[in-house]
Residue, then its C-alpha position, 0 to 999 in steps of 0.5 A: m350646420n349638421p346635414l340632418a338639421q339642414e334637411l329638416n330646415d329644408v322641409l320647413a322652408q318648402k312646407n311652411p317657411h314661416v315656421l322656419e323663421m320662427l325657430s331660434d338659432l338653436g332651433k334651426n340647428l337641432f336634429f335627432p341624431k341617427g346614432i345609438l338610439s336609431q341603431s338600437a331601434e333597428a336591433k330591437e326589430k331584427a336582432h333575434k339572437y343577441n341584442a348588444t346595443i342599448g346601455i341597459a343590463t338584462e337578466g333572462d328576457g327582461p331588464m335587470y333590477l333590484q328586488c327591494i325596489y321591485d317589491k314596491l312596484s310588483a303590480y307592473n311588468p318590469k319592462d314597463i318601469f325599469p328600461y329607458a322610455p323612448p325619447a318621444g315617450k311611450p307610444e301607447l301613452r302618446a296615443a291615449w293622451r291624444e284621444k283624451m285631448l280630442r275627447e275633452n276639446p271638441s274644437m280640435e276635431g278635424k284639425n291637423f296636429g301631431v301626436p303629443i311628445v312626452t316631456s318631464a312635466l309642463t315646465h320641461g315643455l316650456s323649456i323646449v319652447a324657449d330653446m327652440f323658438v326664443d333668441a335673445g331680444d325676442h319679445m314675449v307677450l304675457p299678462d302682468m299676472m303670470w307665473g314667475n317661473y316664466n321669467l327664469t325659463f324665457s328671460t334669464r335662460c334665453g334672453a326674451v324680452i317680456k312685454k306685459y299687459p294688464t290682465f283685467t279690465a276695470t270691470g273685471g273681465f279679461n283685458v282683450p284690448a290691452f292684449k291687442s294693443e301690446l301684441e300689435k306693438v310687438a308685431a310692428e317692432k319685431g315681426k315675430a312674437i311669442v304669445l303665452l296663454n295660461f288658462p286657468n291662470n296662475p296666479s289669478g285663477y281666471t279663465p276667460s269666457v267663451e266670448e273673451g276666448d273668441a276675441i283673443v283668437k281674433v286678435i291673434k289671427d288679425v295680427a298674423e294676417d298683417g304679416c307677423n309670425l306668432v308662436v302661440v303657446t297654451d299653458d294648460a297646466y290646470f286644464g279641466l278645473f273650470y268651476e263657473d262660467s268660462m271656456q271649458e276647452s283649451l284655446y289650442g283647438k281654435l288656434a290650430n291651423l288658423h293661419s300659416r303664420i300661427l304655430a300653435i303649441k299645446l303644453d299640458g300634462a297629468t301633473k295637475e289634471e290627474y293629481v300626480w305632481g311627482f310623476r313629472t309627466g307632461f306633453i308638448t303638441y304642435a299643430d300645422a296643416s302639413d304633416e311634414v312640418l309636424n314631423a320636422l318639429e318632432k325630430k327637432t324636439l327629440g333632438c332637444i330632449r336627447a341633448t338635455i335629459s335624453n328621455c323622460p322617466h318611464p315609471g310615471q308614464t306607465f302609471v299615467l297610462d294605466a290610470l287612463r285605461s282604468d274604468k274608474f278613472l273618470e269617476q274618481k277624477e269627477q270626485k276630486y273635481q267636485i272637491m276642488k269646485g266646492r273649495a273655490l265656491q266656498v272662497k267666494k261665499v266667504l269673501a262676499d262678507s263686507k267685513y273684509d272690504d276695508a282690507w282688500e278686494y279680490y281679482p276675478f277667479n273661476s277656475g284652477y288652484f288659486m285666487c288673489l287678494k288685492l290689498k288696500k292698506v298693507e304691503a303683501e310681503k309684510l303681510r306674508l311674513h306677519l302671517l307666518d311669524k304670528y299665525g303660522v299661515g303660509t301665503i304667496a306675495i306676488n308683488k306689492t299689493d297682491l297676495r296669492i291664496a292656494f285654495s286647492c290645499i285648504a279644506e272647505e270647512d277651513i276656508e272661512e277661518l283662513f280668511n279671518i286670520i288673514h284679515q286679522a293679520a292685515t288689521d294688525l299691520a294697518 
């Protein structure tokens, strides 16, 4: 083991040994090297005559660039788009995102958590969690309605065993008892569990009520108090898109510093919150009572980033930071939120028509981008193909019975026609 990795592990062992136990073998071996990057950082401060360190080309006092590229980006200073960004991301963006998280999640106030580390969108954050905390055979607790990419990220890449529980109760609420039962089984068998909480949920579009959220947190705390180490990840990709009665915050604030055996990790980003999918700008944020633990985890995370993508793209970070600083940001974001909310509520209004009852029922939804139909008479994949081939309508088959509809990309005035077509296609097959 590299001495730098051992130093970080020694810090964890002293300040919170449970976090050290949570790390995967790779996580234990990760470190941020004192190499080119750290030497370049020193040179940036002290090399006042010539700086012949980091591998970029320069002209005059700034980075070299092609004018045909800069012509399209001339609103920005070349230094904010062309050079490498720091491995942890632009410091100004990290600070601004932290302020935004506190503003939007009052329950985080007074909690000890790190400065967000920039990731190449949220999927990259999930990959970092997998690398740092998942060994082959570790158990992950997830609802049965989950984003399919979790399988690739955690199971295929790292060998995690995914233990599922039913997402909803018979009456349509979040199935806290099933979550509790599955987590307790894993805790008893393994002594460690990775819990992933994705709200608003993809694919169902559901966010728990405040009461359900508190019950989830209580289950996690009780299991930790019984001696299980818990890596609890909040996948907050669709944060802020809450349309009806539900939690209005991430559970991260209530999980942070809850127990020494609970490592709360928040994954979020500008991708969907600010409607900039192609910018690929996300964040990973750790919470622990000890600043030394947070520093050690940050250095291991930077080692993981350095070993895979080196650093995240600079232009997207600059664009997002510029947006966060804009005096028009909140107003424009509210305008888009109202459009999204209108689409979601229109879906509910349309689906209230009893003419659809013979073909499907729908799962609870109150947030996010999606909702799901539970088909009664036809298989989802057959319906998906029939919709494409005969009607030119695209949907996603989740499993044998469930069809996911992304109302996020359907204009409000087109929603009724969409569901009429789906109903007709289901009637064709039935």
